[in-house]
C-alpha positions in Angstrom: -3.5 39.7 62.9 -6.8 39.7 61.4 -7.6 38.3 57.5 -7.5 41.9 56.5 -3.8 42.5 57.7 -2.8 40.4 54.7 -2.1 41.7 51.2 -1.9 39.4 48.7 -0.4 40.2 45.4 -0.8 38.1 42.5 1.1 38.5 39.5 0.7 36.6 36.2 3.6 35.2 34.3 1.4 32.7 31.7 -0.3 34.2 29.1 -3.2 31.2 29.4 -4.1 32.5 33.0 -5.1 35.6 31.9 -7.9 34.0 29.8 -9.8 33.1 33.2 -11.5 36.7 33.8 -11.7 37.2 38.0 -9.3 34.5 38.4 -7.0 36.4 40.2 -9.0 37.8 42.6 -11.0 34.9 43.0 -7.4 33.5 44.7 -6.6 36.2 46.2 -9.7 36.1 47.9 -8.6 32.2 48.5 -5.6 33.0 50.1 -7.3 35.6 52.5 -9.8 33.0 53.3 -6.8 30.6 54.3 -4.7 33.6 56.4 -7.5 33.7 58.0 -8.8 30.3 59.2 -4.8 29.0 60.1 -2.7 29.1 62.9 -0.2 31.4 62.1 3.5 31.2 64.0 4.1 33.4 66.9 6.4 35.5 65.4 3.3 36.7 62.7 1.1 37.1 65.2 3.3 39.7 67.4 3.8 41.6 64.2 2.4 44.9 64.3 2.5 45.9 60.2 0.6 43.2 58.3 1.6 40.4 56.2 2.0 39.8 52.4 2.0 37.1 50.3 2.2 36.9 46.7 0.9 34.5 43.9 2.7 33.9 40.6 0.7 32.4 38.4 3.4 30.7 35.8 3.8 27.9 33.4 5.3 24.3 33.6 9.0 25.7 32.7 8.9 28.1 35.0 7.9 25.5 38.1 9.7 22.8 36.7 12.8 24.6 36.8 12.3 25.8 40.6 11.0 22.5 41.5 14.5 21.1 40.1 16.6 23.6 41.7 15.1 24.0 44.7 13.4 20.3 45.7 15.9 18.3 43.6 12.5 17.2 41.5 13.4 17.3 37.8 9.7 17.9 36.6 6.5 20.0 36.8 4.3 19.9 39.6 1.0 22.1 40.0 1.9 24.1 43.0 5.2 25.0 44.9 5.1 27.0 48.1 8.1 29.2 48.9 8.2 30.7 52.4 10.4 33.2 53.5 10.1 32.6 57.0 10.8 28.9 56.7 13.1 29.0 59.2 11.8 28.5 62.8 15.0 30.3 64.7 14.8 33.4 62.2 13.7 36.2 63.6 10.9 38.8 62.1 13.0 42.1 61.6 9.6 44.5 61.2 10.4 47.8 59.2 8.1 50.6 60.5 4.9 50.5 58.2 6.4 47.9 55.6 4.5 44.3 56.1 6.3 41.2 56.8 6.9 39.1 53.7 5.7 35.7 54.3 6.3 34.1 51.2 5.4 33.1 47.3 2.7 30.2 45.8 3.6 29.2 42.5 0.7 27.9 40.2 2.1 25.9 36.6 -0.5 26.3 34.6 0.1 23.2 32.1 -0.1 21.1 35.5 -2.6 22.5 36.9 -4.6 22.6 34.1 -4.1 18.8 33.4 -5.4 17.8 36.6 -8.4 19.7 36.9 -9.4 17.5 33.5 -8.4 14.4 34.6 -9.9 15.2 38.1 -13.3 16.4 36.3 -12.8 19.9 38.2 -12.8 23.2 36.7 -9.7 24.8 36.3 -10.9 27.6 38.7 -11.7 25.0 41.7 -8.3 23.7 41.1 -6.5 26.3 41.2 -8.1 28.1 44.1 -8.0 24.9 46.2 -3.8 24.8 45.1 -3.9 28.3 46.7 -5.4 27.3 49.6 -3.0 24.6 49.9 0.4 26.9 49.0 -0.6 29.2 52.0 -1.0 27.0 54.4 2.4 25.6 53.8 3.4 29.0 53.8 2.2 29.0 57.4 3.9 26.3 58.7 1.5 23.1 58.0 2.5 20.0 55.9 1.3 16.7 54.7 4.5 14.7 56.0 2.5 12.5 58.3 -1.0 11.0 58.5 -1.8 12.8 61.1 0.1 16.3 59.7 -2.1 15.7 56.3 -5.3 15.2 58.0 -4.8 18.3 60.0 -4.1 20.2 57.0 -6.9 18.5 54.5 -9.1 18.9 57.2 -8.4 22.6 57.5 -8.7 23.0 53.6 -12.0 21.2 53.1 -13.0 24.1 55.3 -11.5 26.8 53.8 -13.0 25.9 50.3 -16.7 24.6 51.5 -16.6 28.6 53.3 -15.7 29.8 49.1 -18.3 26.7 48.1 -15.8 24.5 46.5 -16.2 20.8 47.2 -14.0 18.4 49.4 -11.0 17.9 47.3 -9.9 14.6 49.1 -13.5 12.8 49.1 -12.1 11.1 46.9 -9.0 9.9 48.5 -6.3 11.8 46.9 -3.8 13.2 48.5 -0.6 15.7 48.1 2.2 13.9 47.5 4.9 14.3 50.5 7.6 16.6 50.5 10.8 17.1 52.6 10.3 20.1 54.1 
C-alpha cells in the first residue's frame, strides 16, 4: 500500500477545534505522512482495497471518559489511539471495494492546548505531532521500552521534519509509557 491507499476522515466533536482554519486538512495530511513513512503490519500490506483512519477532534471530557473506560486511567490525556487491528492473530476480513479500518486517533482540545502553551509550541504543530504519534500507535509502534521509544521518536522526528515541524523530543520530553 502507498500513502494514497489510506483515507483519513476527520470528525470535529469540539467547537474549539473549528476555530482552527485548515487544521483538519493539515492533520489528515500528517496521518497520511505517518502512514507513508511507517512500516505497516503484513496483514495491512496485503490488503487490496486500501485502508481508513479516523481522527476525532474531541474535548477533554470525552477523552477522559475513554481513558478511564479503556485504559483504567481516570484523567484526561492528550491523545488516544484505538487500533481496530490490535490482535496480531486477528484475521483481516476484506470486503471487496471497502477499505480496511485501521483505527481512530482522538485528540483532547483542552489538554492539547494547555500542553502547547506550556511547551511554547503552536497548537497546530502540537496537534500535528500527536496525530503522527497516534497513527504510529495504530500501526503497532509503541514506547514501552527505551529501544522502542527511540525507534518511534526517530520516526516521528523524521515525519515531522518533512512537515516543517521541529523535533518535539529535542528537549528530552518522552511520552508516558502505557500498557498495551
